[in-house]
C-alpha positions, 0 to 999 in steps of 0.5 A, a space after each residue: 419905837 422897837 428895835 435898835 436905832 441906827 444912825 449915820 453922821 455925814 461930815 463936811 470936812 470944809 465946814 466941819 458939819 455933822 448931820 444926824 440921819 436915821 440909817 434908812 435916810 442914807 439914800 435920801 441924803 445921797 440924793 440931796 448931795 452932789 457927789 458926782 466925782 467923789 469917793 463915798 466911804 460908809 461904815 458896814 451898816 451902810 454896805 447895801 447894794 441899793 446904796 452902792 447902786 445909787 452912788 454909781 448912778 450919781 457918777 461917784 465911787 464907793 468904799 464900803 466896809 465889809 463885816 459880818 452884816 454880809 456873812 458870806 461875802 465877808 467870809 469869802 473875802 477874808 478866806 481868799 486874802 488869808 490864803 493869798 497872803 500865806 502864799 505870798 500873793 503868788 501870781 496875784 495882781 496885788 497893789 500894796 502900800 504901807 504907812 507908819 504914823 507916830 504921835 500921842 505915844 503911839 506908833 500905827 503901822 498900816 498895810 493896805 492890799 488891793 486886789 481886782 475882783 477879777 482875781 478872785 473866784 466869783 463872789 457871793 452875789 457879785 453881779 448885784 454890787 454895782 461897779 464892784 471892781 476891787 476888794 481890800 484888806 487893811 492890816 493895822 498894828 498899833 503900839 500904844 506904850 507897852 501894848 500892841 493891838 492888831 486889826 484886820 478890815 476888809 472893804 469892797 470898792 468901785 475904785 480900780 486897784 490902787 492901794 495908795 489912793 484907797 488907803 488915803 480915802 479910808 485913812 481920811 474916814 477914820 480921821 473924821 471918826 476920830 476927830 468927832 469922837 475926840 470932840 464929843 468925849 472932851 466937850 461932853 464926857 461921852 466916854 463917861 456917860 453911863 446911860 444905858 436904858 432902853 433908847 436913851 443911849 441913841 437919843 443922847 448920842 443924837 443930841 450931843 451931835 446936834 449940839 456939836 453941829 450947832 456949836 461948830 456953826 455959831 461963829 460970833 464967839 471964836 473960841 473952842 467948842 468947850 468954851 462955847 458950850 460953857 458960855 451957851 450954859 451961862 448966857 441965854 442970848 448966846 444960847 439963842 445964837 447957837 440955836 439959831 446957827 443950827 437952824 439955817 434962815 432962822 429968825 430966832 431972837 
């Protein structure tokens, strides 16, 4: 296989379930799930017109991250927000929310700006984005010990301009990402991994998430993921139980 392998993780917050899928499987995943009435948040790699169309067709809403994979649209939105913000959003129907969170020796100040797309000049291929209603800018300032970092991110969404609602959905998306990353690092030392050659990084990332999924689903041994992992390494019978948990209707024994 040639080229980069892109992977999407589907996360069920109630069942703490991570599922690995090739990027091209996102449309099939959307068809498998009943997403009616849901808000679907997807990273930039899933910001595709066909995916937006499928979400709208399923009677759901989307919030899609906008980055350089759509350079013209991204630049238009970025430039517009920069100019509008410098003018104090004068005569602009903007909705703003601000949230400050403290914890783990860090303070995060997050501002969310949402503007109806009708307030902007016509965007690049605007009519091809099904349901496009609002553009979003999120400004994050994170103070950790004596270091401060700043991030600005942009989104397009089918939701009406509501900074609190949209900001909450984006925050939940980040929370899932951070939770999975933390678990993978603590349990599997993912950040320390030095595997770099060929497709090995993607392959091992996939294996870690499959393992995390199996350990999360195994319920006979109610301990931490790290403790479950150690037990599986030392107890073959428990390892079989973990593998069986990852295979619905399995008859492994």
